[in-house]
C-alpha positions in Angstrom: 16.1 -27.3 13.6 18.6 -25.2 11.6 19.1 -21.5 11.3 16.6 -21.4 8.4 13.8 -22.3 10.8 15.1 -20.4 13.8 14.7 -16.9 12.2 10.9 -17.1 11.3 10.1 -18.8 14.6 11.9 -16.2 16.7 10.3 -13.4 14.6 6.9 -14.8 15.3 7.6 -15.2 19.0 8.9 -11.7 19.2 5.8 -10.2 17.6 3.6 -12.4 19.8 5.4 -11.3 22.9 5.1 -7.6 22.1 1.3 -7.9 21.4 0.9 -10.0 24.6 2.7 -7.3 26.7 0.6 -4.5 25.2 -2.7 -6.2 25.9 -1.8 -7.5 29.4 -0.5 -4.1 30.4 -3.5 -2.3 29.1 -5.8 -4.7 30.9 -3.9 -4.2 34.2 -4.1 -0.4 33.9 -7.8 -0.6 33.3 -8.4 -2.9 36.2 -6.4 -0.6 38.5 -8.5 2.4 37.4 -11.8 0.5 37.8 -10.7 -0.5 41.3 -10.1 3.1 42.2 -13.5 4.0 41.0 -12.5 6.1 38.0 -15.2 6.4 35.3 -14.6 4.1 32.3 -15.4 6.8 29.8 -11.7 7.9 29.8 -10.9 4.9 27.6 -13.1 6.3 24.9 -11.6 9.8 24.9 -10.0 11.0 21.7 -11.6 8.4 19.5 -14.2 10.7 18.0 -12.0 13.6 16.9 -8.9 13.9 14.7 -7.8 12.2 11.5 -8.3 8.4 11.3 -5.1 6.5 11.7 -5.5 4.8 8.3 -5.4 8.1 6.5 -2.1 9.1 8.2 -0.7 5.7 7.4 -1.7 6.0 3.7 -0.2 9.5 3.5 3.1 8.4 5.0 3.3 5.3 2.9 2.6 7.3 -0.3 5.4 9.7 0.6 7.7 6.8 1.5 7.1 5.2 -1.9 7.5 8.4 -3.8 10.8 9.1 -2.0 12.1 5.6 -2.7 11.2 6.0 -6.4 12.9 9.4 -6.7 15.9 7.9 -4.9 16.2 5.0 -7.4 15.9 7.5 -10.2 18.5 9.8 -8.7 20.9 6.9 -8.0 20.5 5.8 -11.7 21.3 9.3 -12.9 24.3 9.6 -10.5 25.8 6.2 -11.5 25.2 6.9 -15.2 26.9 10.3 -15.4 29.6 9.9 -12.7 32.2 7.3 -12.0 30.9 6.5 -8.5 30.4 2.9 -7.4 26.9 1.4 -7.8 27.2 -0.5 -4.5 27.4 2.6 -2.4 25.3 5.0 -4.4 22.0 3.0 -4.7 21.4 2.2 -1.0 22.5 5.6 0.3 20.4 7.7 -2.1 17.4 5.4 -1.7 17.5 5.7 2.1 18.1 9.4 2.0 15.2 10.1 -0.3 12.9 7.6 1.6 13.8 9.6 4.8 13.0 12.9 3.1 9.7 11.4 1.9 8.8 10.3 5.4 9.7 13.8 6.7 7.3 15.4 4.2 4.7 12.8 5.0 5.0 13.6 8.7 4.6 17.3 8.0 1.6 16.6 5.7 0.0 14.4 8.3 0.5 17.0 11.0 -1.2 19.6 8.7 -4.1 17.1 8.2 -4.5 16.8 12.0 -4.8 20.6 12.3 -7.8 20.8 10.0 
């Protein structure tokens, strides 16, 4: 079993471990609340109001992709018209613009939640 197999197996085990911890912790919390006699309706609170999570995800993904595209375009312009090195300009501008896109997406999602 070489390093080529070790990376995907460890990634799968890590994801499985995180999901297992989330569900087992949630189950223990619910059992403890039920033992204390708390009403189970608190688990359903907040599900009926607000913006669905998929809409917020789509808005953030759209702004991330727009920011990445603008970053690639700006990096192309910068490397074409300056003597800066391609290896440093492309990743830095793409990450900066993707971060700006995520910031705008966050602000837009927060405005969606207010409505």
